[in-house]
Structure formats: C-alpha cells, structure tokens
KEPA-376380 format. One record per residue (C-alpha): z, y, x; residue in three letters. Coordinates in Angstrom, 2 decimals. Layout:
<dovexs>
> c3 / c2 / c1 / code
> Z / Y / X / ala
...
</dovexs>
This chain:
<dovexs>
> c3 / c2 / c1 / code
> -6.41 / 15.96 / -15.89 / met
> -3.94 / 14.40 / -13.45 / his
> -5.08 / 13.40 / -9.99 / ser
> -4.43 / 9.96 / -8.58 / val
> -2.07 / 11.52 / -6.04 / ala
> -0.06 / 13.18 / -8.82 / ala
> 0.50 / 9.80 / -10.48 / arg
> 1.84 / 8.24 / -7.27 / arg
> 5.35 / 6.80 / -7.52 / ser
> 7.58 / 6.14 / -4.50 / ile
> 10.61 / 3.96 / -5.06 / ser
> 13.01 / 1.71 / -3.19 / thr
> 13.87 / -0.23 / -6.39 / ser
> 10.43 / -1.65 / -7.13 / pro
> 10.96 / -4.82 / -9.15 / asp
> 9.95 / -3.71 / -12.65 / asp
> 7.53 / -1.04 / -11.35 / thr
> 5.23 / -3.45 / -9.54 / leu
> 5.58 / -5.91 / -12.40 / glu
> 4.28 / -3.23 / -14.78 / arg
> 1.35 / -2.52 / -12.45 / phe
> 0.39 / -6.21 / -12.39 / ile
> 0.83 / -6.34 / -16.16 / gly
> -1.60 / -3.45 / -16.63 / arg
> -4.12 / -4.70 / -14.07 / tyr
> -3.75 / -8.49 / -13.87 / pro
> -7.14 / -9.21 / -12.24 / asn
> -6.19 / -8.12 / -8.73 / leu
> -7.80 / -7.99 / -5.35 / leu
> -4.91 / -8.24 / -2.88 / val
> -5.24 / -6.94 / 0.68 / leu
> -2.51 / -8.01 / 3.10 / thr
> -1.45 / -6.93 / 6.57 / gly
> 1.08 / -7.67 / 9.28 / ala
> 4.07 / -6.72 / 7.11 / gly
> 3.54 / -9.91 / 5.14 / cys
> 4.16 / -12.08 / 8.20 / ser
> 7.02 / -10.34 / 10.01 / thr
> 9.54 / -12.48 / 8.13 / asp
> 7.76 / -15.51 / 9.60 / ser
> 8.65 / -14.27 / 13.08 / gly
> 5.30 / -12.66 / 13.92 / ile
> 5.83 / -9.09 / 15.19 / pro
> 3.75 / -6.21 / 13.84 / asp
> 1.95 / -3.43 / 15.70 / tyr
> 2.98 / -0.15 / 14.08 / arg
> 6.11 / 1.88 / 13.37 / asp
> 7.09 / 3.65 / 10.12 / leu
> 4.80 / 6.57 / 10.98 / glu
> 1.79 / 4.29 / 11.47 / gly
> 1.83 / 4.78 / 15.25 / glu
> 1.53 / 2.02 / 17.84 / trp
> 4.84 / 0.41 / 18.82 / lys
> 3.21 / -0.92 / 21.97 / arg
> -0.07 / -0.52 / 23.89 / pro
> -3.07 / -1.08 / 21.60 / pro
> -4.44 / -4.65 / 21.56 / pro
> -7.34 / -6.00 / 23.56 / met
> -10.77 / -4.53 / 22.85 / thr
> -13.94 / -6.56 / 22.56 / tyr
> -15.70 / -4.69 / 25.38 / ala
> -12.81 / -5.20 / 27.81 / thr
> -12.48 / -8.89 / 26.99 / phe
> -16.18 / -9.57 / 27.48 / met
> -16.77 / -7.38 / 30.54 / asn
> -13.58 / -7.59 / 32.62 / asp
> -12.80 / -11.12 / 33.94 / pro
> -9.28 / -10.19 / 35.09 / val
> -8.44 / -8.60 / 31.73 / ala
> -9.80 / -11.72 / 30.03 / arg
> -7.60 / -13.93 / 32.23 / ala
> -4.60 / -11.73 / 31.45 / arg
> -5.30 / -12.10 / 27.73 / tyr
> -5.53 / -15.90 / 27.87 / trp
> -2.51 / -16.28 / 30.16 / ala
> -0.35 / -14.24 / 27.79 / arg
> -1.84 / -16.02 / 24.80 / ser
> -1.13 / -19.45 / 26.30 / met
> 2.56 / -18.50 / 26.44 / ile
> 2.58 / -16.71 / 23.06 / gly
> 0.82 / -19.53 / 21.22 / trp
> 3.86 / -21.77 / 21.57 / arg
> 5.80 / -19.46 / 19.23 / his
> 2.90 / -18.28 / 17.04 / phe
> 1.83 / -21.82 / 16.18 / ser
> 5.28 / -22.64 / 14.80 / thr
> 5.28 / -19.78 / 12.25 / ala
> 5.68 / -20.89 / 8.65 / arg
> 5.02 / -19.10 / 5.33 / pro
> 7.77 / -16.89 / 3.97 / asn
> 8.73 / -15.68 / 0.49 / arg
> 5.90 / -13.14 / 0.40 / thr
> 3.26 / -15.80 / 1.05 / his
> 4.87 / -18.06 / -1.56 / ala
> 4.93 / -15.29 / -4.18 / ala
> 1.25 / -14.46 / -3.63 / leu
> 0.33 / -18.13 / -3.91 / ser
> 2.16 / -18.30 / -7.22 / arg
> 0.45 / -15.15 / -8.50 / leu
> -2.90 / -16.78 / -7.77 / glu
> -1.81 / -19.95 / -9.58 / gln
> -0.78 / -17.82 / -12.55 / leu
> -4.23 / -16.23 / -12.67 / gly
> -3.30 / -12.73 / -11.53 / his
> -5.09 / -12.68 / -8.17 / ile
> -8.88 / -12.81 / -8.17 / his
> -9.12 / -12.85 / -4.37 / met
> -6.79 / -12.31 / -1.42 / leu
> -8.23 / -10.55 / 1.62 / val
> -6.01 / -10.66 / 4.68 / thr
> -6.14 / -8.71 / 7.92 / gln
> -3.79 / -11.29 / 9.44 / asn
> -5.07 / -14.09 / 11.67 / val
> -2.20 / -16.55 / 11.16 / asp
> -3.46 / -18.70 / 8.26 / gly
> -0.09 / -18.46 / 6.52 / leu
> -1.53 / -17.57 / 3.11 / his
> -3.47 / -20.84 / 3.07 / gln
> -0.44 / -22.73 / 4.38 / ala
> 1.52 / -21.37 / 1.40 / ala
> -1.10 / -22.65 / -1.03 / gly
> -3.39 / -19.68 / -1.67 / ser
> -6.95 / -20.90 / -2.28 / gln
> -9.11 / -17.79 / -2.69 / gln
> -8.63 / -16.19 / 0.74 / val
> -10.95 / -14.16 / 2.97 / val
> -9.74 / -14.07 / 6.58 / asp
> -11.18 / -10.63 / 7.25 / leu
> -10.33 / -10.65 / 10.96 / his
> -10.75 / -14.39 / 11.53 / gly
> -8.23 / -17.07 / 12.53 / arg
> -6.32 / -17.48 / 15.77 / leu
> -6.22 / -21.26 / 15.38 / asp
> -9.93 / -21.44 / 16.27 / arg
> -11.76 / -20.60 / 19.51 / val
> -15.41 / -19.51 / 19.59 / arg
> -18.05 / -19.77 / 22.29 / cys
> -19.76 / -16.40 / 22.65 / met
> -22.96 / -18.07 / 23.85 / ala
> -23.63 / -21.08 / 21.61 / cys
> -21.25 / -20.19 / 18.71 / glu
> -19.47 / -23.55 / 18.86 / lys
> -15.96 / -23.44 / 17.36 / arg
> -13.12 / -25.63 / 18.59 / ile
> -9.48 / -25.93 / 17.46 / pro
> -7.08 / -23.74 / 19.39 / arg
> -4.75 / -26.70 / 19.93 / val
> -7.38 / -28.48 / 22.04 / ser
> -8.15 / -25.31 / 24.01 / phe
> -4.43 / -24.79 / 24.56 / gln
> -4.27 / -28.26 / 26.07 / gln
> -7.18 / -27.50 / 28.39 / arg
> -5.57 / -24.25 / 29.54 / met
> -2.27 / -26.01 / 30.17 / thr
> -3.92 / -28.72 / 32.24 / glu
> -5.89 / -26.13 / 34.24 / ala
> -2.84 / -23.94 / 34.91 / asn
> 0.20 / -26.17 / 35.44 / pro
> 2.01 / -23.46 / 37.44 / gln
> 2.05 / -21.20 / 34.35 / trp
> 3.39 / -23.70 / 31.81 / thr
> 7.09 / -23.11 / 32.46 / asp
> 6.86 / -19.33 / 32.10 / leu
> 8.35 / -17.59 / 29.10 / asp
> 8.06 / -14.05 / 27.73 / ala
> 9.07 / -12.03 / 24.64 / pro
> 6.93 / -12.57 / 21.55 / his
> 4.27 / -9.99 / 20.73 / ala
> 1.88 / -9.56 / 17.75 / pro
> -0.85 / -12.10 / 17.03 / asp
> 0.19 / -14.77 / 19.48 / gly
> 0.47 / -12.45 / 22.47 / asp
> 3.42 / -12.45 / 24.89 / ala
> 4.78 / -9.67 / 27.08 / asp
> 3.96 / -11.42 / 30.33 / leu
> 3.19 / -8.90 / 33.06 / asp
> 3.17 / -8.49 / 36.84 / asp
> 1.56 / -11.88 / 37.42 / arg
> -1.51 / -12.84 / 39.49 / pro
> -3.77 / -13.01 / 36.44 / phe
> -6.92 / -13.26 / 38.57 / ala
> -5.71 / -16.75 / 39.55 / glu
> -5.47 / -17.95 / 35.95 / phe
> -8.17 / -20.52 / 35.21 / val
> -9.98 / -20.04 / 31.87 / ile
> -11.81 / -23.17 / 30.70 / pro
> -15.39 / -22.50 / 29.67 / cys
> -17.31 / -23.94 / 26.73 / cys
> -17.73 / -27.69 / 27.21 / ala
> -21.16 / -27.53 / 25.55 / glu
> -22.88 / -24.68 / 27.35 / cys
> -20.45 / -23.17 / 29.88 / gly
> -20.15 / -19.94 / 27.88 / gly
> -17.22 / -17.55 / 27.55 / val
> -14.61 / -18.67 / 25.03 / leu
> -12.88 / -16.12 / 22.82 / lys
> -10.36 / -16.50 / 20.00 / pro
> -12.24 / -16.57 / 16.70 / asp
> -10.77 / -13.24 / 15.64 / val
> -12.17 / -9.72 / 15.37 / val
> -11.04 / -7.62 / 18.34 / phe
> -10.88 / -3.83 / 18.30 / phe
> -14.41 / -2.51 / 18.72 / gly
> -15.92 / -5.67 / 17.21 / glu
> -17.57 / -5.73 / 13.79 / gln
> -16.23 / -7.79 / 10.89 / val
> -18.96 / -10.38 / 10.17 / pro
> -21.26 / -9.06 / 7.45 / arg
> -21.02 / -12.14 / 5.22 / gly
> -17.24 / -12.03 / 5.27 / arg
> -17.18 / -8.31 / 4.44 / leu
> -19.71 / -8.76 / 1.63 / asn
> -17.61 / -11.54 / 0.11 / gln
> -14.53 / -9.34 / 0.11 / ala
> -16.34 / -6.30 / -1.28 / met
> -17.94 / -8.39 / -4.01 / ser
> -14.48 / -9.58 / -5.00 / ala
> -13.31 / -5.96 / -5.18 / leu
> -16.23 / -5.16 / -7.49 / asp
> -15.07 / -7.93 / -9.86 / arg
> -11.40 / -6.91 / -9.81 / ser
> -9.72 / -4.31 / -11.96 / asp
> -7.25 / -3.00 / -9.34 / ala
> -6.31 / -3.24 / -5.67 / leu
> -2.86 / -4.23 / -4.41 / leu
> -2.15 / -3.61 / -0.71 / val
> 0.80 / -5.46 / 0.82 / leu
> 2.26 / -5.00 / 4.29 / gly
> -0.47 / -2.78 / 5.70 / ser
> -0.44 / 0.89 / 6.64 / ser
> -4.27 / 0.79 / 6.42 / leu
> -4.51 / 2.71 / 9.69 / met
> -7.43 / 0.48 / 10.74 / val
> -10.67 / 1.31 / 8.95 / tyr
> -11.55 / -2.33 / 8.24 / ser
> -8.62 / -2.33 / 5.79 / gly
> -8.74 / 1.30 / 4.67 / tyr
> -12.35 / 0.93 / 3.53 / arg
> -11.16 / -1.23 / 0.60 / phe
> -8.87 / 1.53 / -0.64 / ala
> -11.62 / 4.12 / -0.21 / ala
> -14.09 / 1.94 / -2.12 / cys
> -11.61 / 1.16 / -4.90 / ala
> -10.84 / 4.86 / -5.31 / ala
> -14.56 / 5.68 / -5.44 / lys
> -14.93 / 3.10 / -8.23 / gln
> -11.97 / 4.65 / -10.09 / gly
> -9.83 / 1.53 / -9.70 / lys
> -6.05 / 1.86 / -9.50 / pro
> -4.42 / 1.11 / -6.14 / ile
> -0.84 / 0.09 / -5.40 / ala
> 0.56 / -0.22 / -1.89 / ala
> 3.75 / -1.89 / -0.70 / ile
> 4.79 / -1.20 / 2.89 / asn
> 7.58 / 0.34 / 4.90 / leu
> 6.67 / 3.84 / 6.02 / gly
> 3.44 / 5.80 / 6.10 / his
> 0.27 / 4.59 / 4.42 / asn
> -3.08 / 6.12 / 5.33 / arg
> -4.29 / 5.82 / 1.72 / ala
> -1.31 / 7.56 / 0.10 / glu
> -3.45 / 10.32 / -1.51 / pro
> -5.46 / 7.59 / -3.27 / leu
> -2.55 / 5.57 / -4.65 / leu
> -1.30 / 5.21 / -8.18 / glu
> 1.81 / 3.42 / -6.93 / leu
> 3.49 / 3.44 / -3.50 / lys
> 6.64 / 1.41 / -2.87 / leu
> 8.43 / 2.00 / 0.41 / asp
> 10.06 / -1.41 / 0.75 / cys
> 9.67 / -4.93 / 2.08 / arg
> 6.97 / -7.09 / 0.55 / cys
> 9.33 / -9.90 / -0.47 / asp
> 11.58 / -7.40 / -2.25 / glu
> 8.65 / -5.99 / -4.19 / ala
> 7.53 / -9.47 / -5.25 / leu
> 10.99 / -10.83 / -6.13 / ala
> 10.13 / -10.79 / -9.85 / phe
> 7.16 / -13.17 / -9.52 / val
> 9.03 / -16.33 / -10.49 / asn
> 9.88 / -14.75 / -13.84 / thr
> 6.36 / -13.96 / -15.05 / ile
> 4.10 / -16.13 / -17.20 / lys
> 0.45 / -17.01 / -17.14 / arg
> -1.96 / -14.43 / -18.52 / lys
> -3.16 / -16.98 / -21.07 / ala
> 0.40 / -17.28 / -22.35 / ser
> 0.55 / -13.68 / -23.40 / gly
> 1.60 / -11.88 / -20.22 / his
> 1.71 / -8.14 / -20.80 / thr
</dovexs>
C-alpha cells in the first residue's frame, strides 16, 4: 500500500496536473494564503524555506497591554492603509471565483485579511483571520468601517499624514524611529474602549463559530486544495491535518517549503496564477467535466 507521501508529485509545469486533481475531486474546500495576494501588491511574510522575511507581526498580548506598541501599530497602519486599500483582485482571485461559479469549490477559506476573494466575485468565503477593512471595539464589540477610523486617525494626527514608508504585509508600513508615544489613537465613540483591527493577531484564537463553519465545509468536501500558503501557522495547517485524518486527498500550490508536504497527494512548486491558468478552459460539472 502506497503512502500519501509516496504519491506526492512536485512539478514546475502544473497545468494539466492540477486540472486532473480537480477533475478527480471536484467538490473542493480551498484554503488560501498570502501567496494569492502578492500579485495584487500585498507583500507576504515568509521566504521559500517558510522562515520569516521580517520580524514576526504584532501579537495580541502586546497590542492589548503595551500602549506604545499599540500606537506604533496604528501609526504604521495609518500609513500602510493608503496602499493596502487600493489593492485589487488578480488572476488567482479571478480563477477561484470562476471555479466556484463552475461548481468545483464547495467553500473557500482564506487566511488573508484583504477581502480580495469577495471583490473578485467569490460568494462562499470564510475569512478565517477576519478583515482589515473593519475595526472592532474590544470592550463593547462594536464594529466600524476602517475608512471612517482612518479618517479619525488622520484628523487626530495631522503631523503624521505626509509621512511615507515601504509597504509591508497586511497593511503595515516600515515606519520606524518615530515618537510613537505621541501618536493619538481614537477610542471607541460608543464606550471609550480600545479599538483593534477586526483580524486575528498572533496569540489570539480564531472565533469558534468561524472555525466550525470552515471545518464543517471540510467535512462536506471530497478534497482540500491549498493555494499560496506554506501552512506554517497552525490555524491553516490544522485543515491539512484534519483532511489527512479523514483520508481526503490534499493538493498544495506554493513557492517553496510547505509544512504539510508529508500529507500531500500533489505539491506544485509554482505561482498560484500559473497553476490555475487552465481554469478558463474547463466546463461545468453538470456538463460532463471529468
């Protein structure tokens, strides 16, 4: 009996290989990561070995307990948002939207916080780590649009508005050596509570309802397709581990190392848009797709 690892295929010419995988297992749960959005101008975190390219992102405990670190986060984010908010879907997002329209994707679970899958037309999406275009009060749970909070930050910090800095992942900017303790963070207009982006920070739990929705979708799918994620973070890796435990085939498309490689039936070391280039040629399942 062959192991899953023995069946793994690594290729840099993936077009017909991934198409065969989707043909065999057309009822997919798709899990996406940062590699899906790099072509939209949003940098990723990790190198080809799965290691950090830069200092790890903000943790929940630091954000909540260190006022200067929180000010540093929001100051950098105020600058970074200007670029992040202009990002538009790329060919990978468009191909996944079409696969859903064709009936091949049961649910798309994304680790990204950019909303680009929905902007491309995907309907069945779980934002596993939340959305950066919303801000949440940690006291009263009120949510507000990021655009309105951005305006409040700009008005409260006019001396920071002309600053610029290189783009960083998830709306951050490499703005350093500034008097961050002087940055004014608006509080919740309803209760005066601490405002935080409505995303899951490191050290913070994925909301249980969101996780249950994604896991239920995996239960109803016949295979898992991972795109643009090295699965180094457990919140993503757990889907591969669960799929393997259920005996479901797993394919992964990403450049470089993937934490779940021993579990994979198919591994393609290439860009996501290259792997999905065949999508416009396939037909609906009901039309006899094989």
